[in-house]
C-alpha positions in Angstrom: 0.0 0.0 0.1 2.9 2.3 0.6 4.1 1.6 -3.1 0.6 2.4 -4.1 0.6 5.6 -2.5 3.4 6.8 -4.4 2.2 5.1 -7.5 -1.3 6.8 -7.4 0.7 10.6 -6.8 2.7 10.1 -10.3 -0.6 9.0 -12.0 -3.5 11.6 -10.9 -6.7 10.1 -12.3 -5.6 6.4 -13.0 -7.9 3.7 -13.9 -8.8 1.3 -11.4 -8.1 -1.9 -14.0 -4.7 -0.6 -14.8 -4.1 -0.1 -11.2 -4.9 -3.5 -10.3 -3.0 -5.2 -13.1 -0.1 -3.1 -12.1 0.0 -4.7 -8.3 -1.2 -7.9 -9.3 -4.6 -7.8 -7.3 -8.3 -7.8 -8.2 -9.9 -4.9 -8.7 -12.1 -5.7 -5.5 -9.0 -5.7 -3.4 -7.7 -2.6 -4.9 -10.8 -1.0 -3.9 -10.6 -2.3 -0.5 -7.4 -1.0 0.0 -8.3 2.6 -1.2 -11.0 2.5 1.3 -8.1 2.2 4.3 -6.0 4.8 2.7 -8.1 7.7 3.5 -7.6 6.9 7.5 -3.7 7.1 6.8 -1.8 10.4 7.3 1.3 11.8 8.2 0.6 11.9 12.0 -0.3 8.9 14.2 -2.7 11.4 16.0 -4.7 12.1 12.7 -3.0 15.1 11.3 -3.4 15.4 7.4 -5.1 12.5 5.8 -4.7 11.1 2.6 -8.0 12.5 0.4 -8.2 9.7 -2.1 -11.2 8.2 -3.5 -12.5 6.7 -6.4 -16.0 6.3 -8.8 -15.1 2.8 -9.5 -13.5 3.7 -12.8 -10.7 6.2 -11.7 -8.9 6.9 -8.8 -8.1 10.6 -7.5 -5.7 12.1 -4.7 -7.1 15.4 -4.2 -4.0 16.8 -1.6 -0.7 15.2 -2.5 1.0 18.2 -1.6 -0.3 18.9 1.5 1.0 15.1 2.8 4.2 15.3 0.9 6.2 16.6 3.6 8.6 14.2 5.4 7.4 12.3 8.4 8.2 13.9 11.7 8.1 11.3 14.9 7.2 12.5 18.3 9.2 11.1 21.1 6.8 8.3 22.3 6.0 7.5 18.5 9.7 6.9 17.7 10.2 5.1 20.9 7.4 2.7 19.9 8.4 2.4 16.6 11.8 1.4 17.6 10.8 -0.8 20.3 8.3 -3.1 18.2 11.2 -3.2 15.5 13.7 -4.4 17.6 11.1 -6.9 18.8 10.2 -8.4 15.7 14.1 -8.5 14.7 14.8 -10.8 17.4 11.9 -13.4 16.3 12.7 -17.1 16.0 12.6 -17.7 12.0 13.4 -14.6 10.7 15.2 -15.0 7.4 18.4 -13.8 7.9 18.2 -11.1 5.2 15.1 -9.9 6.5 16.7 -9.9 9.9 19.7 -7.6 8.5 17.5 -5.3 6.8 15.6 -4.7 9.7 18.4 -3.9 11.9 20.0 -1.4 9.1 16.7 0.2 9.5 16.7 0.4 13.5 20.2 1.9 13.4 18.8 4.6 11.0 16.1 5.4 13.2 18.3 5.6 16.2 20.2 8.1 14.2 17.1 10.2 13.4 15.8 9.9 16.8 18.9 11.1 18.9 18.5 11.2 22.6 14.8 9.6 22.2 16.7 6.6 21.4 18.2 6.1 24.5 14.5 5.6 26.4 13.6 2.9 23.9 16.2 1.1 25.1 15.1 0.5 28.5 11.9 -1.5 27.1 11.7 -5.1 25.9 8.7 -6.9 24.2 9.1 -11.1 24.1 6.9 -13.4 22.0 5.1 -16.3 23.1 5.5 -19.8 21.9 4.1 -19.1 18.6 7.5 -17.6 17.5 9.1 -21.3 17.8 6.1 -22.8 15.6 6.6 -20.4 13.0 10.5 -20.9 12.9 9.8 -24.8 12.3 7.2 -24.0 9.5 9.9 -21.6 7.9 12.3 -24.4 8.2 9.9 -26.9 6.4 9.3 -24.5 3.8 13.0 -23.7 3.1 13.6 -27.5 3.2 11.0 -28.4 1.6 9.7 -31.2 4.5 6.7 -32.3 6.0 5.5 -31.3 9.3 3.8 -33.4 12.2 1.5 -31.6 14.5 -0.5 -31.9 17.0 -3.1 -29.4 16.9 -6.0 -28.0 19.2 -9.2 -28.3 17.2 -11.8 -25.9 18.5 -14.8 -27.3 16.7 -14.3 -30.9 18.1 -12.7 -29.5 21.4 -9.8 -32.3 21.3 -6.0 -32.3 20.6 -5.4 -34.2 17.1 -2.1 -35.3 15.7 -1.7 -35.2 12.0 1.1 -35.0 9.2 0.9 -32.0 6.5 2.5 -30.9 3.7 3.2 -26.9 3.8 1.4 -25.1 1.2 1.9 -21.4 2.6 1.4 -19.0 5.4 -1.3 -16.4 5.4 -2.4 -13.9 7.7 -6.1 -12.4 8.8 -6.4 -11.0 12.1 -3.9 -14.5 13.0 -1.5 -16.1 11.4 -2.8 -19.4 9.8 -0.7 -22.7 8.0 -2.5 -23.3 4.8 -1.4 -27.4 4.1 -2.3 -30.9 2.5 -3.6 -32.9 5.6 -2.5 -36.6 5.2 -5.0 -37.4 7.7 -7.9 -35.9 5.8 -6.4 -36.3 2.5 -7.6 -32.7 1.9 -6.4 -29.2 2.2 -6.8 -27.7 5.6 -6.0 -24.3 7.5 -4.4 -24.2 11.1 -4.1 -21.3 13.4 -0.6 -21.4 14.4 -1.6 -20.5 18.1 -3.6 -23.6 18.3 -0.3 -25.8 17.6 0.5 -27.4 20.6 3.5 -28.9 19.3 5.0 -29.3 16.0 8.5 -31.1 14.2 9.9 -31.0 11.2 9.7 -34.7 9.4 12.6 -36.2 7.5 9.7 -36.8 4.7 10.0 -34.7 1.8 6.4 -32.3 1.2 4.4 -33.4 -1.7 1.3 -31.6 -1.7 -0.8 -32.0 -4.8 -0.6 -29.5 -7.3 -3.4 -27.3 -5.9 -4.6 -23.9 -7.8 -4.5 -21.6 -4.7 -7.5 -20.2 -3.3 -8.7 -16.4 -3.7 -8.6 -15.3 -0.1 -9.7 -11.9 -0.6 -13.5 -12.7 0.3 -11.9 -14.3 3.8 -10.1 -17.4 5.0 -12.9 -19.8 6.3 -14.8 -20.2 3.0 -16.5 -24.0 3.0 -16.7 -25.7 -0.6 -19.9 -26.2 -2.4 -19.2 -29.9 -2.3 -19.2 -29.8 1.6 -22.5 -31.4 3.5 -25.0 -28.5 3.9 -26.2 -28.3 7.5 -29.3 -26.1 8.4 -30.1 -24.6 11.8 -32.8 -22.6 13.5 -31.7 -20.2 15.9 -34.0 -17.7 18.5 -33.2 -14.1 18.9 -30.5 -14.8 21.2 -28.6 -17.0 18.7 -28.5 -14.8 15.8 -24.7 -14.1 16.6 -24.2 -17.6 14.6 -24.6 -16.0 11.4 -22.3 -13.3 12.2 -19.2 -15.9 13.2 -19.8 -18.7 10.7 -19.6 -18.2 7.0 -23.1 -19.2 5.5 -25.3 -19.5 2.3 -28.5 -18.0 3.9 -30.0 -16.6 6.7 -33.9 -16.1 6.6 -35.8 -14.1 9.1 -38.1 -15.9 11.6 -41.5 -14.5 12.8 -39.7 -15.1 16.5 -37.0 -12.8 15.6 -34.7 -15.8 15.1 -33.0 -17.0 11.9 -32.7 -20.4 9.6 -29.3 -20.8 9.0 -27.9 -22.7 6.0 -24.1 -23.5 5.9 -21.4 -26.0 4.3 -18.9 -27.7 6.5 -16.8 -30.7 5.5 -17.3 -32.1 8.7 -21.0 -31.6 10.1 -20.2 -33.3 13.6 -17.7 -30.6 14.0 -21.0 -28.4 14.9 -21.7 -30.4 18.1 -20.1 -28.2 19.9 -22.0 -25.1 18.5 -25.4 -27.1 19.1 -24.7 -27.8 22.4 -23.9 -24.2 23.4 -26.9 -22.8 21.6 -29.1 -24.9 23.9 -32.5 -23.7 23.8 -31.9 -21.0 21.4 -31.0 -23.4 18.6 -31.7 -26.8 17.0 -30.2 -28.5 13.8 -32.9 -29.1 11.1 -30.4 -31.2 8.6 -29.2 -33.5 8.2 -31.1 -35.5 10.6 -27.7 -37.7 11.5 -26.2 -34.7 12.8 -29.6 -33.5 14.7 -29.5 -37.1 16.1 -26.1 -37.3 17.2 -26.8 -33.5 19.0 -29.7 -34.9 20.9 -27.6 -38.2 22.1 -24.5 -36.0 23.3 -26.9 -33.5 25.3 -28.6 -36.2 26.8 -25.4 -38.0 27.9 -24.4 -34.7 29.5 -27.8 -34.4 31.2 -27.6 -37.8 32.9 -24.1 -37.0 33.8 -25.2 -33.7 35.6 -28.3 -35.6 37.1 -25.8 -38.4 38.5 -23.6 -36.0 40.1 -26.3 -34.0 41.6 -27.9 -37.1 43.4 -24.3 -38.1 44.7 -24.0 -34.8 46.0 -27.3 -34.9 47.6 -27.5 -38.4 49.0 
């Protein structure tokens, strides 16, 4: 996006299609980026913002001269930037050339910041175990090796072990590993902070030749080949439509919704069905509805038995 700003400054009225092709993105992705740029400017506190807009055909930058002055950092801004840069430079698994480039940038910032830089040296940031996970994944990519994972599935509520062939790392709020899973023999996405244990195996990674999915519409997009699940939720369960990708959400007379969604593993929605309790029920497939009733009955039976022991 920084390059995009320079590009637009040199090309007033640039056409959306041409800019998208120049940056190798879709027009929709470009328009989304353009909606972010007007929230950027020369001050972290909101000074002069980029006045950039588009009519869908052309892109106009109305105040390039107002924001073209060199950036000046306040003391707290320089300190924050230096602390963050040093923390990233110390990340496990960071490629050496990237570490060297970041170290050079920190040195330049320190020289420009002067006395302010001394205060930043007294502040440190440490990362949790996700950095070690990233390091192993990075090594697997470099050596083209398979990975063994112990992974926490929030949908199933359990740890699973599996071997995967890495495809790519992607970030959307969290960092994810997209890989070919040898357990399910399908493409799967794993959140790095849910990987409990990881090892690089001696086996060469050999994922099938796959077309990379367009993730501009979001990470979790079920396939049209996945089984269909129909849920009916009351007003208190409307949040399901906000958190789960779905095909349809039909309004119901009581203020609830009838939600149609797809998932490669319908049983992974059991926890959702139990969490909804009286605020929702599974309409289809019947096998999932029966499974949800059975699990709920076992849970209630266990609760009743425990209560009898306490009162007996």
